[in-house]
N, C-alpha and C positions, 0 to 999 in steps of 0.2 A: 504493500499499497505504498509505505514511505517514496518506492520508487516510481511512481504514477504522478502522487501529487509532486513530484522532485518534475520529471518531465511535465508536469502543466505549469509550473512553473516558469520553466526555463522557455517553454513556447509561448508561455505572455510577454516577457521580458523580447523573446526575436521579433515578434509582429510592434515592437514600442510600449507596450502596456508598464510602468513602472511597477518592479515591487521591492520592496527593501525586504533587508535580513529577518528584521520584527513580524513584516507583515506576511512574511512566508511562514515564520513560527504560525503568528496566529494561526496562519491557515491551514496547517499541521492538526492543530490543537482542535479545530472546527472537525476538521476530517475526525478524528479521537474521540471527541466527541458525541458527535452525531452517527457518526458512519457512512454508512455508501446505499442502506437498504432505502432512504425518502430523500430520492433523486432534488426533488425541488425546496425543499429547507434546507441542503446542502448547496446546492446553488446562490443561495440565497444567500448563508451564512460566507463561502467562500468571495460572491459579489461584493459584499458587506466589510470584510478583512483587504481583499486587492484593488476593490476597482474605485477609482477615487476620480474621475473624470466619467460623467456620462456616455458622452462620446466616444469612451468603448466600452461600454458595455457590448456592443453587437459580438464585436469582435471576441469578449470574454466567453460569448454564449455559446459562438462556433465553437471555441478550443474546449469550451465543458462537456457541449455536449457530444465530441471525439475523444475525449480523455476518460471520462465517466459515459460511455455510451453504457447501454443495455449488452451487455453478453449474453451467451449459452450458444450451444449446438444447433439452436433452430434459427442462426441467422447466416449456417453455413450457406458460399455458395454453391449452383451445383457443380460439382465435380473435385469439392474437395470432401464432402461428408456428407451425408441424405440428410437432406431435412426435415428439420422436427415441426410440425404445425406450435407458432406462440401459444405460451397458455393461455386457456381463459374463451380458446377460436373453436372449439369443439365444431358448433355451428359454423362457421364463416366459410365463405366461399376457399378452395382447394384448388391448385393450378388444375389437376384433372380435372375438376367442372368447367359446364358449357357456359360460351357466353351468353346464354341467356340468365345461367344461375347468377354472373357476376353483374351481371345488368341491376337482376331482381335486388343483386346484395347491396346494389351502391341508388337506387332508388330509396330503400327501406332506410337505409344508413343516414343519407339525405334529408327524408321527410322527419326522422325520428334522432336525428341530432345525438343517436349512440352507434358503436359499434366500428368507428373509424382508423381505430388501428389494425382492428381487425381484415376489414376491409381491403385497406394501404398493404399489410402483408400480400395479403390473395394477389391482388392488384400487380404487388412490385415481383410478383412467382410467377403470372401470366404473362405481362408485355412488356417487360424491363429487357430482357434477354440477356439477364448479367451471367459471364462466364468468369469464371475463378482465375485470377493471372495478369486479367487481360489488363491494359493500362489504357483503361476509359473513364474521364470525369463523369462525375454523378450527375452532372447537367445532361449529358448525355442518355443516361440508363430515364433522368427523370423526365424529357424531352416524349420517348419513347412511353412511358407509360401514361403521361397526362392525355398525346395525341388519339392511345386508342381508347380510351376511356369517354374521351368528349364531352366533358362537362360540360360548354357552354348550349348541346343538347339538350344533353341531360336537363340540365336548369329549365329552360323552355320548357321541354315537356311536361317536366314537376308542375308551371306555372299554368301552362294550359289544362293540366288533370285537375288541379287546384280547380281554375273554374267551370267546371264541367261539372265536376261533383258539388260543386256546393248551388246547383241551380240559377239563383242569382246569378248575374255578373258580378265580380268584384269591383267596387269605387277602388279609383286611385290609390287613396290611402290603403285602405289593405293590399294593394294588388306591391303598392312600394313595400311596405313593412314586411310580406313573403318574402318581395324577393330578397330582399338585405338581407333576411334571416339564411333562404338557400344561399345563398352570399358569401356570410358567414363559417356554416359549413363549409361549402367545396371551400374554402384558405385551409380552412383547420384541417380539410384531407389532404393539400398538397402538402401540408406542413408534415402531416404524417408520411405520407409518402416518401419528401421528401428525407427525412429520419429516419426511414427506412430502408432507403437506401445505403446511409449515411454507416451505420448501423453493421450493414450488410459488407461494405467496401472496406471497413474497421477491421469487421473478424477475417477478411478476406488477408488483406494486405501489411496490419496494425499499425498500434494509433500513430506512431511518430512521420510514416508517410503519407498517413490520411491528413495530420497536422500542418503536414506542408504543401499535401496539394490544395487545400483551403485555405490557405495561409494568407488573408488582406488585408491594405494596409491600413494604418486607421486615420480617419479625415484630415489628421494634417500630415497624412504623408502621402497623399492621394496628389497624382502631379497633376497641374492643370487643361495642360496640352493632351491628354490622353484618358481623361475620366469619363464614363460612361450617363448615360442620364441616372443614373440608380447615386452614379457616386456624387456627384455633379450636389443633387440634393441633400447629400450628407453635406455638402461642401459650406453650404448656405446653412445649414442648421450648426455647424461649429464656427460660421463669420459671426455670428452674432455675440458668442459668450466670449470668443476672443478679443473684439471690439473693446467691451464693456472692462474687461480685466489687464487690455494694452494701454486703454488710456485712465485708468486709476495709477497703474505703475510710473505712465507716465507725467502725469499731476502730482503727484508723488515721490518723484526724481526731482520735480521742477521747485517746493515746498523745502527739499531734505538737499540741497545740492551739497556738492563736498564745499568743502573750506576753500575759499579762496588763499593769494599770498599775506602774507605778516603786514599786519595791520601797527606800523610800528610808531606812529604821534599817539593811537589806543593802547598800546602797549606800554609806552613811558607815561601816560598820562595816569594810566590803571595803577601800576608799580609805585606810586607815590601814598598807597596806603597800606603795603610792604616797606617802607620805607628806603625806597628807593632800588629794590632787588626785583628783576625781570622775573618772579616769578610766576606770572600765567601770561603767556604770549596773548596775542591779541591777533585773529586775520581778518580779512575783508570776504565779505559772505558775495559770492558771486549771483548778479542777477542771468536766472538764464534764459540766453535767447531762444523767441521763437519765430525759427524764421516765415520766409514766404516761400510757399511752394506752387511753382511752374508742371503739372505732370503733361506730358507729352508721350502720347500712347498711340502704337501701332492698333488698328482693331479689324485687321484683317484676319481672315476663315482661321489661319493658323494658333492665332494667338489671342482670340478674341476674351477667350475665359478666360486667361493669365489679367489683362485689361479688366474686363469684368471683376475679376475679384481684390486687383489693388486698390483700384479708384474705388471698389466700396470701403475697402479698409480706411483712404485713406481718409476718402469722405470720413467717415464716422466717427474721425477721431480728428477732423479737423479742427475743434477747438484749441487743439495743443500748438497750430499753428496761424500767424498774421491774418496768412489768408494764400486761400489755396483755388489756382486758376489749370484747368484743364482745356487740354488741345489734344482731337483725335485727327488719325491722318491712313492715308493708306497709300496712293502716288499724290494728291492733293491733300492739304490742311486745314483745319478750321478750328477756333474759340467752341469749345459744348459747354463752358463752365456754366450757361445758364440753364441750359439741358438737366445738366446734374446737382444743380444745386438745388439743397432743398427738394429734393424726390426722398420719397418715402424709400425706395430700395432702389439704389443708381445700377443691382447689375439688371434691371430688370426695363429700366429706361433706358439701357443703351440701346437697344434694336434704332431706336430714333433716330440716335445718331447718323445712322447709314441716310437715315429719309432723308433730314433735315439739316445736315450739315456739309458741308462741300467736302469729303471727305477721296473721293475719286475725281481725278482728272483727267484722266486718259484715255485707261486700260483697265481699272481697279486689280492690279498687280503692285505688289511694296517698291516703292522707287522713295529710298531715305533720304537721298541726296536732292530728292525734288521739293520734298516734304518738308525738308532742314532750313535749304532756300526760302520758301514762301514763309516758317515758322522766323525767320532772322528779318526778309522786310519790312515783315507787318508787326514782329513784336518784341524788335531787338530793344526798344526802347522803355521798354518795359522791364527789364534787364537791369536789378543793382546788384550791391556787396553786401544787401541782405537775402537773396533770391537762390531758393539750390532749386534745379532743376532736373526731375528726375524723365529718364527717358525712358518706356516700356517698350520693346519688343522682340526680334528676336534676332537681328540685324541682316533679315536675308535678303536677298537688296534685288533679289534675279538680274544682277548682271548689269544695273544702272551704276552711274559715276556716282561712290558715297556721298560725296558733298562732305569728306572728314576737317576742309578747310572751314568751314562752318561752324561745326562746335566746338574746333580752335574757339573762334572770336568768342561764342556763348563762354565757354569756359575760363579766358577774359575778361567779361565784366558781371561775371554771376561768382557767389557767396561758393556753392559748390555745383558741381555736376557730377550725377550718378547712371547707370546703365543700369537695369532691372534685365537678363537674359532670361526666360523663362525655357531654353534650352539645356540638355549637359555639357559640364563645360567640355567635354571630349568631341562634342558636335559645332563647337566654334572652328568657326573660319576652314569648313570643309562643304563643297560644294561654292554653293551661290552667298556664302555668309562671309559680311565686312567688319566683323566680328573686331579683328587687329587693326583698324582702318579706325576706327574713332576709342578701341581703351587707351589708347596716351592720351587723346584727350579730355581721359576722364578723371575725376578724385576718386570713382572707387566702380568696380564692373563685378557684377553679382548674379551669381545661380541663382532663380530665385525660377525653381519647379512645385514648390508647395506652400500648405500656409506655415508649413515649422518657420520653412527658410524666408517665408516673406513679414514673419510677425519680428524673426533675427534682423531681418534688414532694418522694421520700422524701430527696432529697437535702440540698433544703432543710430539712423535718422536724427533720434529728438533725445 
């Protein structure tokens, strides 16, 4: 049991969930006191001792399901051992039953909301086609099972039967409530099928192999440029608490800044109370500088998601800056401050940029040189010694002139110039990337592929 818990903790750390030695000891004591018979109580206890961020809960649950999955010969895949029906499933459909029997069991389970786990086991045995030792992910087996069950068709049949059985047709409210009930039961069945497939894969491949297969990054580690729609939703949920935490941290730093240089006059004056002995040095308290921010963002398709999240974070902590102005470009450039300022959700309003701003000049392919030229010609008087310029983009210039001399002029006037690139550092200067032309004219060039790196840069900026 100790090895199992230790492997569980190691996997949590591998995906980025911090687990200290003290928390590990607490988790071991929780397992010792609760045992593993009541899985839900064990899950709750381990989550209470190990999870400190709600954004980590989903990854924790996935790892828990692997390491503390139900075990037994009934989950053996055909070809390893003879499968034994799950306990309590004597009346459930078996693999040899006809499709009609399985369909009847499906309708009965959806009507009553009972027997989901037994039905899931029978459906996986019948339709998943799992083979021992075959290197196929659980998503493929899940797809095969759900495709054969045709749950959407089953839902419509159940609704039609309900209307015919009651005599009088159901009104809109009753029909909606009935649909919601069946949809919730279908979601539960899908969850049970996924869990059944996972148990059989764990029995076939072992917990460590399955944990690596199912390993997913935490929201803070999801790459902006390769995130799926589901991962984008996770990023948006993680962004709001991040902005609150970051704003509070930066405000606290401003209030409690590090002491400045020695204040000689104050030190001498204060020494009079000690008979002229310089016993207590006094220091000047610096007033932290609030920079003006000018964000110049590439909003072309390849980096649009990165620009959305960065602009969202900058505007969410805009009270930490004197002024924030935003400029968007593809091969043309336009100021979009009026579009983004005061918006409830910057990421949702960014589509207005493409329709209302003049960000396309010729063919809609990124042209950094031309965009920088427009920025310098129209807005260089606004750049001053208090201005920090942030450039967001991958520097992929489609083999156009880089216009790096313009960036050199911007650096000469501005307080700081930073470039945030959402591509891995190893991709810079490959293909049409002109990063090496721009980096000498920046005070800092940062790889920002995820929220964790973006948070680190904003922390550095202020």
